[in-house]
N, C-alpha and C positions, 0 to 999 in steps of 0.2 A: 859576949854570948855567941856571936857569929864565929868567933875563933874556936870556942868549945865545940860548936856544931861541926865546924870544918875538921877538927881533930877527931871527933867521933866518926865522921864519915870516912876519914883517912884509915882508921882502924877497922871500920865495918867492911869496906870493900875487899881487903884480903881475906877476911873471915868468910864472906859470902863465896869468894872464889874457892877457898879451901873446902867448902861443903859440897861443891859440885863434884859428882862422881866421875871417875874415869869410866870409859865405856868400851867394852869389847863386843864386837858383832861378828859372830862366827856363822858362816853360811856354807852348808854342804850343797851338793848338786845331785838331784834326782833321788833324794832320800824319802822313802815312804813314811807317812806319819806313824805307822806302827813299828818302825824299825828302831825302837829303844826298849831295852829289856824292862826297865822300871815302869814302863807304861803298859806292860802286859804281854810283851813278845817273849815266848819261852825259848826261842831258838837263838836270837842274836845276842852277842855278848858286848855290853857297852858300860863298863864300870865307870868311865869318866862322865858320861852323860847321866848315868844313874845318880852319881854324886850331885850333879847339877840339879836334877829333878828333886833330890832330897833337900837341897839348900834353897830352892826357889819355887817358882810356880810354873806348872805345865798347863798350857792351853790346849785342850783336846778338841777344840772346834775352830782352830786357826786355819785360814784358807788363802790360797792364791786365787785371784779372780778369773784367771784364764789367760788367753793369748791371742794375738793377731799374727802370730809367727809360728811356724813349725818348731823353731827353737824357742820353746816355751820359757827357757832360762832367760832369754833377752827381755821378754815382756815382764816377767816376775821381778827381775832385778831392777829394771827401770822403775816399776811401780814402787818398790821399796825405797829406792834412792831418791825418788822425787815426791813421794807421798801421794801419788796420783792413781786414779782407778784405770781400769782397762780401756775405757773409751777416751782417755785424755793423755795417756803417757806417750813418750817419744822413745823409740828404740835406743837412740844415742844421747838422750837427755839434753837435746839441743834446746836452749832457752829456758832450761830448768835450773833452779838452785839445788844442787845435789846435797845430800846429807852431810858429806864431808865439807863442802863449802860453807854450809850453815854453821857447822861446829867450829870451823876456822875463824869465822867472823865472831863467834862467841868466845874466842880465846883459847880454843883447844889446839893441841898439836895432833894432827891427823896423820896416821900411818897405815898403809895398806900392803897386803901381800896376797898372792893367789889369783884366782880367776876374776877377771873383769871383762864383762861381755857387753859393754855399752859404749864402745868407742874410745879412742885415745884422747880426744879433746876433753871429754868429761872426766877421764882418769886424771889428767893433768890438773884440772880444777879442784878435784876432790881431796887431794892429799898434799900435806906439807912435804912428805917424802913417801916413797914406795919402793920396794925391792921385790924381785922375783915375781913380777906380775905375769901370770901364765896365760896362754891362749884360752879362748872360750871352749875349744875342743881339741883334744889330743888324739888325732886320727891313728897314730902309730902305737898308741898305748901309753899308760901313765909312767912306764919305766923307760920310755924312749928319750933320745936327746931332743930338746926343743929350745927355742929362743925365748927369752924373757924380756920384760921391759922394766925400766926404773923411772922414778920421778925424783928429781933433786933440783933445788934452786929454781923451781918453776919451769923446769925443762924436762921433757920426756925423751928417753934415749933407750937404745937397745942394750940390754944387759948381755952378759956373757952367755954363750950357748951352754946349756946345762948338760953335762954328760949323763949317760943313762943312770937314772935315779928315780925312785917313785916320787911322783909329784906331791903326795901327801907328806913325805918326809921333808921335802924342800920347803913347802909352805909352812908346815908346823914348826920347823926349826927356825925359819926366818921370823915368825911371830914370837917365838920364845926368846930369840936373841934381842928383839926389840924390848921385851919386858925386862930382860936382864940388864940392858943398857939404859933403861929409863932413869932420868936424873932427878925426878921428883919436882920438876919445875911446873910447867903448865899441866893442867889435866890433859889426859890423852884420849883419843879415839882410835882404837885399833880395829881395822877390818881384816878378817881372815877368811878368804874365799877358797875353800877346798874344791878341787875338781872332782874328787871322789864323792859318791860311788858311780859317777857317770861312766858309761862305756867309752872306749873299749875296756872290757873287764880285765883288769890287771891287778893282782893282789900280791902282797908280801906272803911268801910261802908259809911263814910261821903262823900268820893269822888264818891262812886258808886251812891249816891243819885243824883248826877249831871246828870246821864244818865238814870234815871228811872222816870216814872210818879208816881202819888200818889198811884196807885195800885201796883207799883213795876215792871211794864212792861217796858222793854227797849225802849228808845226813839232813839236809834242809827239806822240810816237807813242802807240799804244794801250797801256794798262797790261798787265802780265802777266795771263794768264788772262782776257782780255777776252771777254765774251759779250754778245750783244744782249739775252738774257733769262736769268734764273736757271732752272735745270732743273725746279724745282718751286716751289710757293708756300711760302716760309719764314715766312710770317705777318707780314711787315713791309712789304709792297709798297705799302701805302696811307699809310705814315708820310711826313711832309713831306719828309724827305731823299730818299726814293725817287721823288718825283714832280717833282723839279727838271728832269728831262728826260723826254720821252715815250718809251714803249716800243713796239716794240723799240728799244734804244739805237742811235742813229745815230752811227757813228764820227766823222763830221765835226763834229757838234754836240758830242760828248763831247770831242774834241780842242780845240775852241774854248774850252770851259769849263775844261779842264785847263791851257790856256795861262795863263789868269787865275790859277788855283790855284797854279801854279808861280811866277808872277810875285809873288804875295803872299808866298810862302816866301822868294824872293830879297830882297824888300823887308824883311821882318822880320830876315832874315839880316844885312842891312847894319847893323842896330842891335846885333845880337850882336857884330859886329866893332867898332862904336864903343864899346861897353861894355868890351870887352877892351883897346882902345886907351887908354881913360881909366884903367883899372886900372894899365896899364904906365906911363903918364905920371905918375900919383900914387905910383908905387912900391908899389902894393898887390897886384900880381899874384902875388908870392911867398907871400903869406899870405891868399889868398882862394880858397875853394872855389867853383868855378863849375859849376852843374848845368844841363844843358839837356835838356828832355824835352817830351813832348806828352801830352795826356790820353788819347789813343787814336789809332788809325790811321783809314783811310777806304777804302771800296771804289773809288770814282771810276771804275767801269766793270768792275773785276775781278769775275768770276763773275756778270755781269749785274746787279750791284748798284751803288748810288751812295753809300750812307750807311755808318753805323757800327753799325747794329743787327744785327750778325751776329757769328759767332765764327770767321771765317777769319783766317789769319795776317796779312793786310794790314790788319786792323782791330784784332786783339788786340795785336799787337806795336807798340812805340812807339820813336821815337828816344830814346836814353838815353846821354848823354855827360857825363863828369865830369872836370874838370881842377882841379889845385890842389896844395898842398904834400903831398909824399909819394906822389902818384898816379903810377903807372907811365905814362910819356908814350908816345904813339903806339901803344898796345896795344889789342887787341880781345879780348873774351872772349865765349864762348857760354854762360856760366853763366846758368841760368834764374833770373830775378828778377822780382818784381812791383813796380809803381810804389810800393806802400805800404812797401816796404823802405827808401825814402828817409827815412822818419820816424826809424827807429832809427839809420840811418846818420848823418844830420845831428845827431841828439842825441849820438852817439858823438863826432863831431868837436867839438861844442860843449862837451863835458864835462858834459852834462846827463843825468840819469837818466830814461829813458823811462817813462811811466806804464804800469800794468798793461794798459790798453786796447790798447796797441800789440802787433800781431802781427809776424810776420816776423823778420828779422835784420839786423844791420848788415853792409853789404857792404864795409866798410873793409878787411878782410883781402884781398879780391879786388883792390881799388884799389891796395893797396900790394904786390901781387905775392906775398902769402903763401899757403901751402897752405890750401885751404878746401874743405870738402865742402858743396856747396849742395843745391839741390832736384834730385830725380830725376824729378819730375813736376810739371806745372802743371794746374790745374783751372779751368774757366771756365763762365760762364752768361750768358744774356741772358733776362731775365724768366722766365716759365714756358714759354718756347718752345724753348729750346736749352740743351744742355750739351755740353762738350767736355773731353777729357783728352788730355794730351800726355805720352808716356812713350817714352824711348829712340828718338827719331826717328820715332815713329808717333803718329798723331792720330786719335781717334775723335770724331765729332760725332753727337749724337742730337737729333732734332727731335720735338716733339709740337705740332702745329698744329691746333687745333679737333678733336682726336681722331685726326687723321691722323699716321701715323708715317713718318719717314724716317731713314736711317742713312747716314753717309759714313765711309769709312776711307781715310786717306792715309798714305803713307810719306814724310813730309816731309823726311827726311834726304836723299832723292833727288828727290822731287817737291815742291820748295819752294813752288811756286805752287798746289799743291792742285788739280791738273787730272785726276788719274787715281784715281777712286773705286774702291777694291778691296773694298768691303763685300760685294759679291755673288760674289766669287771664292772657290770652295770651298777653295782652297789656304790661304786666310786665316781659315778658320772658327775654328781654335784661337786665333789671335791676337785675333780679334774677341771671343771669349768671355773671354780674359784681360784685354783692355782694358775690357770692361764690368765685370768684377770689380774692376779698379783704379779705375774711375770711382766705384763704390760706396764704396770705401775713402776716396777723396778727398771724396766727398759727406759722409761721416760726419765726416771730419777737420775740415771747415769748417763743419759744422752746417747744411748745406743741407737744410732740412726742408720744402721746397716740394712738398707733395703734389699740387698742381695740375699739376706736371710729372711727378713720380715715380709716382704711383698710376695704374697702367695702362700704364706704359712697357714692361712685358714682361720686366723682369729686376730683381733686387733685391727686398728685402722692402718691402711697402707702408708708408707713413708715416702716423702719426696725424694730423699737421697737414695742413691743406689751404689754407694761406694764405701770403702773402708773409712771410718770416721776420723782417721788420723790425718786427714788432709793429704793422703797418699793416693797413688793410682788404685783403681779397683783391684782387689786381691786376685792373684792368679789362682789357677786350680790347685788348691792345697793338697789334693789327693796325689799329686805328682811331685810335691815339693820335697827337697832334701833339707835335712836339718843342718844348720851351719855348725 
């Protein structure tokens, strides 16, 4: 009897192994949540992502929680790679089990290419192998020569200097080569981190033609809620992102920049399509979970801002599309999720036990169309300058900038582009009070102990701590900070 049980288990283990999906995580940089044609953008051309939306599920209320760094990319990517929230993450993932580490322990071959913005030590731990790891920022442009890193045999090394070539092609072709060389052994985890469409804005001219008329003039319209200036100083106007164009913002100059931005998205989209083609050619599409997201959105002219150092919807929300075995195809959901939910979700599909560090929940029940009670509120912050809470279609934003206070209240269920501030409306006084009370509840839930913001805000009990809750020195004046 024991012998028969042993034989049964012997055959069962490979069967269970075979059922675990391959996993591809594609992450763009600075891509607005509305920058996918299939999700309602009439200007941008994204046939590859449109195909992914058609075969999978699009989350229209997926969010980055914020940042304690002007380089919002760093915080967002750390949260995703550790499964931790804004008040618990570490920039360089020190002491955290990264997503790649977790999957390696679960028997996956983990391979990475592209942007890694969380330190070399965590890079080495995360991948069995990695090629053409690119810098977090390409100051001379995406078509400039730059150095890359590799990971092989547990060692990190400098790769060859890349001659002038668009980073999107380098990263996309490296990912495609990995798929073409996959031997069908262990299940794989492929991480593809595109630097695009992050500035400096550098596009393939063929894709740029999609967004210009015969004279070369941009055909990209102004973004929703375009303003030449922000209505007040939000404390971020001297950050590098916000000085890419002079103020007041000129619509023609902005349109020219946004033509390049959209072209960069169309270019990386072409590689999303090529990766899907290769999966189908290799017969891997039926057993591969494909996740596409971005680290955060971008203002690009909305509300008189250009960057991501804010807590408006165009910046907090992210594209978030998942396709794969068992995923309800062609569906959309407005379930509120954070990007760090991906950690537990991917662990769930891989049959791996997420470590205690991981917060959030697996969104697999949502993907499979099962009944699921998700979040009824989301909470956000940017350094010691801003906090926001979203509840039942209403959004409260509180600012504290060098002692100056501002409040905004939006009914985003109807005012999706946040253009009608209702905070001074006497009819909304009770709602404002209720949302402030809920903001305190969420503050305490996430352990937001940043007294630099909260002490003197005018509501809620004062906090004992007056420093960045990451165990780091008190944040410097982020109004002067340069993005890394």
